[in-house]
MIDOSE-1310 file (N, C-alpha, C; in nm, 2 decimals, decimal comma, always signed):
residues 103
xxxx	+1,33/+2,88/+2,95/+1,23/+2,93/+2,85/+1,28/+2,91/+2,71; +1,41/+2,93/+2,68/+1,46/+2,91/+2,55/+1,45/+2,76/+2,51; +1,47/+2,68/+2,61/+1,46/+2,53/+2,58/+1,32/+2,49/+2,54; +1,22/+2,55/+2,60/+1,08/+2,52/+2,57/+1,05/+2,57/+2,42
xxxx	+1,11/+2,68/+2,39/+1,09/+2,73/+2,25/+1,15/+2,64/+2,15; +1,27/+2,60/+2,18/+1,34/+2,51/+2,09/+1,27/+2,38/+2,07; +1,21/+2,33/+2,18/+1,14/+2,20/+2,18/+1,01/+2,22/+2,10; +0,94/+2,33/+2,11/+0,82/+2,36/+2,04/+0,85/+2,37/+1,89
xxxx	+0,96/+2,43/+1,85/+1,00/+2,45/+1,71/+1,03/+2,31/+1,65; +1,11/+2,23/+1,73/+1,15/+2,10/+1,69/+1,03/+2,01/+1,66; +0,93/+2,02/+1,75/+0,81/+1,94/+1,73/+0,73/+1,98/+1,61; +0,72/+2,11/+1,58/+0,66/+2,16/+1,46/+0,73/+2,11/+1,34
xxxx	+0,86/+2,10/+1,34/+0,93/+2,05/+1,22/+0,91/+1,91/+1,20; +0,91/+1,83/+1,31/+0,88/+1,68/+1,30/+0,74/+1,66/+1,25; +0,64/+1,73/+1,29/+0,50/+1,71/+1,24/+0,49/+1,75/+1,09; +0,56/+1,86/+1,05/+0,56/+1,89/+0,91/+0,63/+1,79/+0,83
xxxx	+0,74/+1,73/+0,87/+0,81/+1,63/+0,80/+0,72/+1,50/+0,79; +0,65/+1,47/+0,90/+0,56/+1,35/+0,89/+0,45/+1,37/+0,79; +0,39/+1,49/+0,79/+0,29/+1,52/+0,69/+0,34/+1,51/+0,55; +0,46/+1,56/+0,53/+0,52/+1,56/+0,39/+0,55/+1,41/+0,35
xxxx	+0,59/+1,33/+0,45/+0,62/+1,19/+0,42/+0,49/+1,12/+0,38; +0,38/+1,15/+0,46/+0,25/+1,08/+0,43/+0,20/+1,13/+0,29; +0,21/+1,25/+0,26/+0,17/+1,30/+0,13/+0,25/+1,24/+0,02; +0,38/+1,22/+0,04/+0,46/+1,16/-0,06/+0,42/+1,01/-0,08
xxxx	+0,39/+0,94/+0,03/+0,35/+0,80/+0,03/+0,21/+0,79/-0,04; +0,12/+0,88/-0,01/-0,01/+0,88/-0,07/+0,00/+0,89/-0,22; +0,08/+0,99/-0,27/+0,10/+1,01/-0,41/+0,17/+0,89/-0,48; +0,26/+0,83/-0,41/+0,32/+0,71/-0,46/+0,22/+0,59/-0,48
xxxx	+0,14/+0,57/-0,37/+0,03/+0,47/-0,38/-0,07/+0,51/-0,49; -0,10/+0,63/-0,50/-0,19/+0,68/-0,61/-0,14/+0,64/-0,75; -0,01/+0,66/-0,77/+0,05/+0,63/-0,90/+0,08/+0,48/-0,92; +0,09/+0,41/-0,80/+0,12/+0,26/-0,81/+0,03/+0,18/-0,72
xxxx	-0,10/+0,18/-0,75/-0,20/+0,11/-0,66/-0,17/-0,04/-0,66; -0,21/-0,10/-0,55/-0,20/-0,25/-0,55/-0,07/-0,30/-0,49; +0,01/-0,21/-0,44/+0,14/-0,26/-0,38/+0,12/-0,31/-0,24; +0,20/-0,40/-0,20/+0,20/-0,44/-0,06/+0,30/-0,36/+0,02
xxxx	+0,30/-0,37/+0,15/+0,40/-0,30/+0,23/+0,54/-0,34/+0,19; +0,56/-0,47/+0,17/+0,70/-0,52/+0,13/+0,74/-0,45/-0,01; +0,64/-0,44/-0,10/+0,67/-0,37/-0,23/+0,71/-0,23/-0,21; +0,63/-0,16/-0,12/+0,66/-0,02/-0,09/+0,80/+0,00/-0,03
xxxx	+0,84/-0,09/+0,06/+0,97/-0,07/+0,13/+1,08/-0,09/+0,02; +1,06/-0,18/-0,07/+1,17/-0,20/-0,17/+1,17/-0,09/-0,27; +1,06/-0,04/-0,32/+1,05/+0,06/-0,42/+1,09/+0,20/-0,37; +1,06/+0,23/-0,24/+1,09/+0,36/-0,18/+1,23/+0,36/-0,11
xxxx	+1,28/+0,24/-0,09/+1,40/+0,22/-0,01/+1,39/+0,28/+0,13; +1,27/+0,25/+0,19/+1,24/+0,29/+0,33/+1,24/+0,17/+0,42; +1,25/+0,19/+0,55/+1,25/+0,07/+0,64/+1,10/+0,02/+0,65; +1,09/-0,10/+0,69/+0,96/-0,16/+0,71/+0,88/-0,08/+0,81
xxxx	+0,95/-0,04/+0,92/+0,88/+0,03/+1,03/+0,82/+0,16/+0,98; +0,90/+0,24/+0,90/+0,86/+0,37/+0,85/+0,74/+0,35/+0,76; +0,74/+0,26/+0,66/+0,63/+0,24/+0,57/+0,51/+0,19/+0,65; +0,52/+0,10/+0,74/+0,41/+0,04/+0,82/+0,35/+0,15/+0,90
xxxx	+0,43/+0,24/+0,97/+0,38/+0,34/+1,05/+0,29/+0,44/+0,97; +0,34/+0,49/+0,86/+0,27/+0,59/+0,78/+0,15/+0,52/+0,70; +0,16/+0,40/+0,66/+0,05/+0,33/+0,60/-0,07/+0,32/+0,70; -0,04/+0,29/+0,83/-0,14/+0,28/+0,93/-0,21/+0,41/+0,95
xxxx	-0,13/+0,52/+0,95/-0,19/+0,65/+0,97/-0,28/+0,69/+0,85; -0,24/+0,66/+0,73/-0,32/+0,69/+0,61/-0,45/+0,60/+0,61; -0,44/+0,48/+0,66/-0,55/+0,39/+0,67/-0,65/+0,45/+0,77; -0,60/+0,48/+0,88/-0,68/+0,54/+0,99/-0,76/+0,66/+0,95
xxxx	-0,69/+0,75/+0,87/-0,75/+0,87/+0,83/-0,84/+0,85/+0,70; -0,84/+0,73/+0,65/-0,93/+0,70/+0,54/-0,87/+0,75/+0,40; -0,74/+0,78/+0,40/-0,68/+0,84/+0,28/-0,65/+0,73/+0,18; -0,62/+0,61/+0,23/-0,60/+0,49/+0,15/-0,68/+0,38/+0,20
xxxx	-0,70/+0,27/+0,13/-0,77/+0,15/+0,17/-0,69/+0,03/+0,13; -0,72/-0,08/+0,20/-0,65/-0,20/+0,16/-0,74/-0,31/+0,11; -0,69/-0,40/+0,04/-0,76/-0,51/-0,01/-0,69/-0,64/+0,03; -0,76/-0,74/+0,06/-0,69/-0,87/+0,10/-0,73/-0,98/+0,01
xxxx	-0,63/-1,06/-0,02/-0,66/-1,18/-0,10/-0,56/-1,29/-0,04; -0,61/-1,42/-0,06/-0,53/-1,53/-0,02/-0,44/-1,57/-0,14; -0,31/-1,57/-0,11/-0,21/-1,62/-0,22/-0,12/-1,72/-0,15; -0,13/-1,84/-0,21/-0,05/-1,95/-0,15/-0,07/-1,98/+0,00
xxxx	-0,20/-1,96/+0,04/-0,23/-1,99/+0,18/-0,20/-1,87/+0,27; -0,15/-1,76/+0,22/-0,12/-1,64/+0,30/-0,20/-1,52/+0,26; -0,23/-1,44/+0,36/-0,31/-1,32/+0,33/-0,21/-1,21/+0,27; -0,25/-1,16/+0,15/-0,18/-1,05/+0,09/-0,26/-0,92/+0,09
xxxx	-0,21/-0,82/+0,16/-0,27/-0,69/+0,17/-0,21/-0,60/+0,07; -0,29/-0,54/-0,02/-0,25/-0,45/-0,12/-0,32/-0,31/-0,08; -0,25/-0,20/-0,11/-0,30/-0,07/-0,07/-0,33/+0,01/-0,20; -0,45/+0,08/-0,19/-0,50/+0,16/-0,29/-0,54/+0,30/-0,24
xxxx	-0,54/+0,40/-0,32/-0,58/+0,53/-0,28/-0,74/+0,54/-0,28; -0,79/+0,62/-0,19/-0,93/+0,65/-0,20/-0,95/+0,77/-0,29; -1,05/+0,78/-0,37/-1,07/+0,90/-0,45/-1,07/+1,02/-0,37; -0,99/+1,12/-0,41/-0,97/+1,24/-0,32/-1,11/+1,31/-0,30
xxxx	-1,20/+1,31/-0,39/-1,33/+1,37/-0,38/-1,41/+1,32/-0,26; -1,38/+1,20/-0,21/-1,45/+1,15/-0,10/-1,41/+1,22/+0,03; -1,30/+1,30/+0,03/-1,26/+1,36/+0,15/-1,31/+1,51/+0,16; -1,38/+1,55/+0,06/-1,43/+1,69/+0,05/-1,58/+1,69/+0,09
xxxx	-1,61/+1,77/+0,19/-1,75/+1,79/+0,23/-1,81/+1,90/+0,14; -1,88/+1,86/+0,04/-1,93/+1,96/-0,06/-2,03/+2,05/+0,00; -2,10/+2,01/+0,11/-2,20/+2,09/+0,17/-2,13/+2,22/+0,23; -2,01/+2,20/+0,28/-1,94/+2,31/+0,34/-1,88/+2,41/+0,24
xxxx	-1,87/+2,37/+0,12/-1,81/+2,45/+0,01/-1,92/+2,52/-0,06; -1,94/+2,64/-0,03/-2,06/+2,72/-0,08/-2,05/+2,76/-0,22; -1,93/+2,79/-0,27/-1,91/+2,85/-0,40/-1,84/+2,75/-0,50; -1,84/+2,62/-0,46/-1,77/+2,53/-0,55/-1,88/+2,42/-0,59
xxxx	-1,88/+2,38/-0,71/-1,96/+2,28/-0,76/-1,89/+2,15/-0,76; -1,97/+2,04/-0,74/-1,91/+1,90/-0,74/-1,86/+1,88/-0,89; -1,76/+1,80/-0,90/-1,70/+1,77/-1,03/-1,81/+1,73/-1,14; -1,91/+1,65/-1,09/-2,01/+1,60/-1,19/-2,10/+1,71/-1,23
xxx	-2,11/+1,82/-1,16/-2,20/+1,93/-1,19/-2,13/+2,03/-1,29; -2,00/+2,02/-1,30/-1,93/+2,11/-1,39/-1,93/+2,06/-1,53; -1,96/+2,15/-1,62/-1,97/+2,10/-1,76/-1,88/+2,19/-1,85
């Protein structure tokens, strides 16, 4: 029973750290839009696997987007944040006005 409790706590800690990592990565991309995965690995001093994993999660959740261009015959993917307001369902927020409605 104690082992199950320890496992549950360890999993909660891992999930929290993963969310903190993604939030950090989102903020970094927000402040430095247009970077490639290679650029992110160098600037953050993270492994390619770590950056790739979290970038894929952020893309899947629609938190960031990528753009592609051909450079020297190769596809270059750059990552950009999506505007945070796109993630808010304003219809569900009864007492909050949309930013364009606030004067």
